[in-house]
SERO-810219 format. One line per field, with one value per residue (C-alpha): residue number from 0; residue in one letter; y, z, x. Coordinates in steps of 0.2 Angstrom, whole numbers, plus 5000, padded with zeros to 4 digits. Example, Ala and Ser with C-alpha at 12.3 -4.5 7.8 and 13.67 -1.06 7.14 Angstrom:
<pts>
i = c(0 1)
aa = c(A S)
y = c(4978 4995)
z = c(5039 5036)
x = c(5062 5068)
</pts>
This chain:
<pts>
i = c(0 1 2 3 4 5 6 7 8 9 10 11 12 13 14 15 16 17 18 19 20 21 22 23 24 25 26 27 28 29 30 31 32 33 34 35 36 37 38 39 40 41 42 43 44 45 46 47 48 49 50 51 52 53 54 55 56 57 58 59 60 61 62 63 64 65 66 67 68 69 70 71 72 73 74 75 76 77 78 79 80 81 82 83 84 85 86 87 88 89 90 91 92 93 94 95 96 97 98 99 100 101 102 103 104 105 106 107 108 109 110 111 112 113 114 115 116 117 118 119 120 121 122 123 124 125 126 127 128 129 130 131 132 133 134 135 136 137 138 139 140 141 142 143 144 145 146 147 148 149 150 151 152 153 154 155 156 157 158 159 160 161 162 163 164 165 166 167 168 169 170 171 172 173 174 175 176 177 178 179 180 181 182 183 184 185 186 187 188 189 190 191 192 193 194 195 196 197 198 199 200 201 202 203 204 205 206 207 208 209 210 211 212 213 214 215 216 217 218 219 220 221 222 223 224 225 226 227 228 229 230 231 232 233 234 235 236 237 238 239 240 241 242 243 244 245 246 247 248 249 250 251 252 253 254 255 256 257 258 259 260 261 262 263 264 265 266 267 268 269 270 271 272 273 274 275 276 277 278 279 280 281 282 283 284 285 286 287 288 289 290 291 292 293 294 295 296 297 298 299 300 301 302 303 304 305 306 307 308 309 310 311 312 313 314 315 316 317 318 319 320 321 322 323 324 325 326 327 328 329 330 331 332 333 334 335 336 337 338 339 340 341 342 343 344 345 346 347 348 349 350 351 352 353 354 355 356 357 358 359 360 361 362 363 364 365 366 367 368 369 370 371 372 373 374 375 376 377 378 379 380 381 382 383 384 385 386 387 388 389 390 391 392 393 394 395 396 397 398 399 400 401 402 403 404 405 406 407 408 409 410 411 412 413 414 415 416 417 418 419 420 421 422 423 424 425 426 427 428 429 430 431 432 433 434 435 436 437 438 439 440 441 442 443 444 445 446 447 448 449 450 451 452 453 454 455 456 457 458 459 460 461 462 463 464 465 466 467 468 469 470)
aa = c(M L R Y L R R L S G R D Y A L D R G M I P L G S C T M K L N A T A E M E P I S L P G F A D M H P F T P A A D S E G Y R R L V A D I E G W L A E I T G Y D R V S I Q P N A G S Q G E L A G L L A I R G Y H H S R G E T G R E I C L I P A S A H G T N A A S A V M A G M R V V V V R S R E D G T I D V D D V R A K C E Q H S D E I A A I M V T Y P S T H G A Y E D T I T E V C E L V H G V G G Q V Y I D G A N L N A L V G H A R P G E F G G D V S H L N L H K T F C I P H G G G G P G V G P V A V R E H L V P F L P S H P D H P E V D K Q R G V G P I S A A P Y G S A G I L P I S W A Y V R L M G A E G L K R A T S V A V L A A N Y V A V R L G E H Y P V L Y R G Q N D L V A H E C I L D L R Q L S K E S G V T V D D V A K R L V D Y G F H A P T M S F P V A G T L M V E P T E S E D L A E L D R F C D A M I A I R A E I S R V A A G E W S A D E S P L R G A P H T A R A L V G E W E R A Y S R E L A V F P A G I D P D K Y W P A V A R I D Q A Y G D R N L V C A C P P P E A F A)
y = c(5567 5551 5545 5550 5539 5525 5524 5521 5509 5499 5499 5493 5475 5476 5462 5465 5458 5442 5435 5444 5430 5441 5430 5436 5451 5443 5454 5448 5454 5466 5466 5485 5484 5485 5500 5510 5519 5525 5539 5543 5561 5556 5546 5555 5573 5568 5579 5568 5580 5582 5583 5567 5571 5575 5559 5547 5536 5536 5531 5517 5511 5512 5505 5489 5486 5485 5473 5461 5461 5459 5444 5435 5436 5433 5448 5461 5478 5484 5501 5507 5522 5513 5518 5504 5487 5494 5509 5494 5485 5499 5505 5486 5486 5502 5496 5483 5493 5506 5489 5486 5503 5504 5491 5497 5485 5497 5486 5475 5479 5465 5460 5440 5438 5423 5422 5420 5436 5451 5464 5476 5468 5471 5489 5493 5483 5496 5512 5506 5507 5490 5479 5466 5448 5433 5418 5403 5394 5374 5366 5364 5382 5382 5392 5383 5382 5376 5393 5401 5391 5396 5415 5415 5409 5420 5436 5430 5448 5459 5451 5461 5452 5440 5444 5429 5429 5415 5406 5409 5419 5402 5396 5383 5384 5382 5368 5374 5391 5390 5382 5397 5408 5398 5400 5419 5421 5411 5424 5438 5442 5447 5438 5449 5439 5447 5447 5450 5431 5432 5428 5410 5409 5419 5408 5394 5401 5416 5424 5431 5411 5403 5413 5432 5447 5459 5459 5470 5466 5470 5477 5481 5461 5451 5462 5469 5486 5487 5491 5492 5509 5518 5519 5519 5505 5501 5492 5489 5485 5472 5469 5459 5468 5470 5482 5491 5506 5508 5509 5525 5539 5557 5574 5581 5564 5566 5554 5561 5545 5542 5558 5554 5538 5535 5548 5546 5535 5544 5561 5558 5549 5537 5533 5530 5534 5534 5516 5509 5507 5493 5482 5485 5481 5465 5458 5461 5455 5439 5434 5423 5407 5416 5422 5404 5399 5411 5406 5386 5390 5402 5387 5374 5385 5387 5369 5366 5377 5368 5350 5355 5363 5353 5340 5355 5366 5360 5367 5372 5373 5362 5358 5342 5330 5340 5352 5372 5386 5400 5403 5393 5394 5388 5386 5389 5389 5373 5377 5392 5385 5372 5383 5402 5406 5417 5420 5438 5430 5419 5434 5445 5429 5427 5444 5438 5424 5436 5436 5448 5440 5433 5439 5436 5431 5434 5427 5416 5422 5414 5408 5414 5414 5411 5417 5415 5419 5413 5426 5415 5400 5385 5389 5404 5392 5381 5395 5399 5384 5379 5396 5391 5372 5379 5392 5377 5368 5383 5382 5364 5370 5384 5368 5356 5368 5374 5392 5401 5409 5427 5421 5412 5422 5420 5434 5442 5445 5453 5457 5472 5475 5486 5469 5463 5475 5478 5468 5450 5443 5431 5416 5413 5415 5432 5420 5411 5429 5437 5422 5407 5400 5405 5417 5426 5442 5447 5448 5460 5470 5478 5494 5493 5479 5473 5485 5485 5489 5487 5502 5510 5509 5515 5528 5543 5549 5565 5567 5581 5597 5611 5624 5636 5627 5634 5650)
z = c(5558 5564 5547 5539 5552 5550 5532 5533 5547 5535 5521 5534 5538 5555 5570 5576 5559 5557 5559 5552 5551 5547 5552 5565 5567 5583 5576 5593 5597 5608 5621 5625 5642 5640 5627 5636 5651 5638 5634 5654 5655 5670 5657 5640 5645 5656 5647 5646 5657 5671 5687 5696 5712 5699 5690 5703 5696 5679 5687 5696 5681 5672 5687 5686 5667 5669 5682 5674 5660 5670 5677 5661 5652 5665 5663 5679 5672 5659 5650 5642 5634 5615 5605 5591 5590 5579 5590 5606 5593 5592 5611 5614 5602 5608 5626 5621 5610 5627 5638 5625 5626 5645 5645 5632 5620 5605 5592 5595 5583 5571 5575 5569 5559 5555 5537 5543 5555 5554 5542 5555 5564 5551 5548 5568 5569 5554 5564 5580 5573 5568 5555 5550 5547 5540 5548 5536 5540 5536 5525 5539 5543 5557 5562 5555 5571 5562 5554 5571 5577 5562 5563 5579 5578 5563 5572 5590 5597 5584 5589 5598 5597 5589 5587 5586 5583 5595 5590 5572 5559 5550 5564 5574 5591 5587 5597 5596 5605 5620 5611 5601 5616 5623 5608 5606 5625 5623 5614 5624 5614 5620 5614 5609 5607 5597 5606 5591 5593 5611 5608 5607 5624 5639 5654 5645 5643 5648 5636 5649 5657 5642 5637 5632 5638 5630 5621 5615 5617 5608 5618 5602 5595 5612 5625 5616 5609 5592 5578 5561 5550 5557 5575 5591 5597 5612 5611 5630 5631 5643 5648 5662 5677 5668 5655 5665 5666 5648 5646 5638 5649 5647 5652 5657 5665 5680 5689 5694 5693 5677 5670 5667 5657 5639 5631 5625 5613 5610 5613 5627 5644 5643 5625 5622 5638 5633 5627 5642 5651 5637 5642 5659 5661 5648 5659 5677 5669 5662 5679 5676 5672 5659 5651 5651 5643 5629 5622 5623 5614 5601 5598 5598 5584 5573 5574 5571 5553 5548 5552 5542 5527 5527 5516 5503 5503 5509 5527 5522 5541 5556 5572 5583 5581 5564 5577 5572 5584 5583 5566 5550 5532 5518 5502 5486 5474 5468 5463 5455 5444 5438 5439 5436 5451 5463 5481 5478 5468 5486 5495 5484 5483 5502 5503 5492 5506 5520 5527 5527 5520 5528 5526 5508 5503 5521 5525 5509 5494 5485 5502 5515 5534 5545 5564 5571 5588 5604 5598 5586 5591 5582 5570 5565 5562 5552 5541 5535 5533 5522 5512 5509 5504 5493 5485 5482 5473 5461 5459 5454 5441 5434 5433 5425 5411 5415 5418 5413 5427 5420 5418 5434 5448 5457 5445 5446 5464 5474 5466 5473 5474 5457 5450 5452 5439 5422 5407 5414 5402 5413 5412 5429 5437 5447 5460 5462 5460 5476 5485 5484 5501 5500 5502 5518 5525 5533 5518 5518 5503 5497 5492 5478 5465 5460 5461 5455 5473 5468 5456 5468 5480 5467 5459 5471 5466 5475 5475 5485 5481 5470 5480 5471 5479 5495 5490)
x = c(5386 5379 5371 5390 5397 5386 5387 5405 5402 5391 5405 5418 5422 5426 5426 5407 5403 5415 5432 5446 5459 5474 5491 5503 5490 5478 5463 5452 5436 5438 5424 5414 5415 5434 5433 5420 5432 5443 5428 5427 5434 5446 5454 5451 5456 5472 5486 5502 5512 5501 5509 5512 5502 5486 5487 5489 5474 5484 5499 5492 5484 5501 5510 5498 5498 5518 5518 5507 5515 5531 5523 5516 5532 5544 5555 5559 5553 5543 5540 5523 5531 5531 5517 5520 5527 5540 5543 5546 5557 5568 5567 5574 5587 5595 5593 5605 5617 5617 5620 5635 5642 5641 5652 5665 5661 5657 5662 5645 5636 5630 5610 5608 5590 5582 5576 5558 5558 5546 5551 5552 5565 5578 5573 5574 5590 5597 5589 5597 5613 5616 5621 5610 5617 5604 5601 5595 5580 5578 5566 5554 5555 5564 5578 5594 5605 5622 5621 5618 5632 5642 5639 5642 5661 5662 5657 5660 5665 5654 5636 5627 5610 5599 5581 5569 5550 5542 5532 5540 5531 5528 5516 5527 5536 5555 5560 5577 5575 5586 5598 5598 5597 5611 5622 5623 5623 5639 5647 5642 5625 5608 5591 5578 5562 5549 5533 5521 5514 5514 5494 5503 5513 5503 5499 5511 5528 5537 5550 5562 5563 5567 5582 5576 5583 5572 5556 5542 5524 5508 5495 5485 5485 5488 5479 5465 5467 5459 5472 5471 5469 5483 5473 5486 5494 5505 5521 5528 5547 5551 5569 5579 5587 5603 5593 5583 5595 5591 5573 5566 5568 5558 5566 5549 5542 5532 5540 5557 5566 5562 5569 5587 5592 5592 5581 5562 5556 5539 5534 5523 5530 5516 5517 5497 5490 5473 5470 5478 5462 5456 5471 5469 5451 5454 5469 5459 5444 5452 5463 5477 5467 5457 5472 5479 5464 5463 5481 5474 5459 5468 5479 5466 5459 5471 5475 5457 5457 5473 5468 5450 5459 5475 5463 5462 5475 5493 5498 5517 5525 5521 5529 5529 5516 5511 5502 5504 5504 5493 5493 5493 5501 5492 5501 5493 5507 5506 5485 5490 5502 5489 5475 5481 5471 5481 5481 5474 5459 5455 5456 5445 5434 5432 5422 5408 5409 5407 5426 5440 5456 5469 5487 5492 5509 5518 5530 5531 5526 5509 5502 5488 5492 5478 5477 5459 5462 5453 5439 5429 5416 5416 5401 5411 5427 5417 5410 5428 5431 5417 5420 5437 5433 5419 5433 5444 5431 5428 5447 5445 5433 5444 5458 5446 5443 5426 5432 5447 5455 5451 5432 5428 5420 5437 5444 5428 5428 5422 5404 5394 5376 5378 5382 5365 5358 5359 5367 5377 5390 5401 5402 5394 5377 5372 5368 5384 5393 5383 5378 5391 5386 5367 5354 5360 5348 5364 5377 5391 5391 5408 5408 5417 5423 5440 5455 5473 5478 5497 5494 5484 5499 5513 5502 5496 5480 5471 5452 5453 5445 5454 5462 5448 5434 5438 5440)
</pts>
C-alpha cells in the first residue's frame, strides 16, 4: 500500500513540488504543522452528533474560528456549517431570502450579478429561488455603475440582492464598490460579497464594513485547508446582525439554541469539522500581523509577475496606478491569432518546464489567470516568469514560420519520459522537448502525454474490470 501511494504521489504535481498558480483558487502551501492535528484521535474520531458535554474542545475550536473570522471580515456572526464555497453562497442567499420574507417582501426575487462574477454565483441564486439579472462590465473590466443604477431603478421593488466578487474576478480592486453597495441598499436590497478572493483583503479591508451584508469565505483557499481533487472544504457564511436569525441551523445540533431556525445547509451540524484544526492552527500561528503581511506579499507577488510578464504578454485588466490585486490575467488572444498557439498549448508546455498550469480561459476565453499567492519566494516567481518568457519565445518562432503550430513543442507538450526512447520524427530536438530550461535532476515527469481533455469530459469511458472478474 505504501509503495502504491508513493507511486501515485510521484505522478502528481502538488504544492510540495512547486507553484500551482491557479487564478481565483488561492492554492497556497499548507504547513505540515497545520496539517498534523487533523489525524489526532480527539479530532479525527469525533462523531458529528456527539453530545455537547462530550465535545467541549471541539466546540471551543469552532467558537474560536467563528469569532476570528467575524473579526477578520467585519461581520457580526459566522457559521462554519457550509462545507463548500458553493454551499456558503447558497446559505448566504437563503439568509437574504429569509430576511426579506420575514418582512413580508416576498416579491424581492431578483439577484443582480455582474458579468465578471464567478459562475457559481448565478447557479446559487437560481437554487435560492431568485431570478438573475446580469449587470454589464465596462471595458476596463469593472462593474458598470450606471448599469447598476439603471437596474436598481427598473427593479426597485424586486431586488433581493447583488452578488459582487471583491476584488473582482478580473483581478482588480473595484473603486466603486461602496457606491454599488449604497445603490442596492437604497432600494432595499442586500449586498452579498463573494469571499473567494479574500486573500487580497485580510488585514487590510473588511467586507462587513465597506458595504457587505453577507459573505461566504473559503477556508480551503484563504485559510490554508488544501483543496482540489474533490477533497473536503469549508465555506463559512458571515453575516451582519440583522441576518443572524437566518443562519443555518440543524434539528439535531448538539447546541440546543442552534436547533431552531431555517434548517441545515449540510448534513452535519458543524459541516466539515474534521479539517477545522488546519485553519485554527493557521490563524493562531500567523496572528493579526502575520495575516496582514500574507495579504501584502500575495498582492506584491501578483504585481511582480504582472510587471515581469507584461513586457511579453498583455495584462488584460489593471486597477489604479496600473496595479492588479492578487492575480493577473495574461491575454493570449492576439498571439493565438498570429501564431495558432492556444492557451491549452501554453498550459501543456508549462508542464515540461515543471509547473502546474494557471487557470485557462476564465473569466475571459483565450487568457491565463495567474495567482502566485504569498507562499512563493522570489526564486520560484522568477522560475515561473522565466518559463513563461521562454514559452513566449517559442511562440515567436511559430509566428516566424520556423515551426508550424502543429509541429511545435507547444502542441507536442507535455513530453513524457517515453518520448526519450525510440524513433523521433518531430521538428524539434528531444532535449528541447523534455529539458527546455536546461538539465534538471529534479524534473517533474508527466505520466501521460497530450490528451483531448474536452473529448474526455464529454465521453464517459469506464476502465473498471467487468462484473465477471469478481465472480
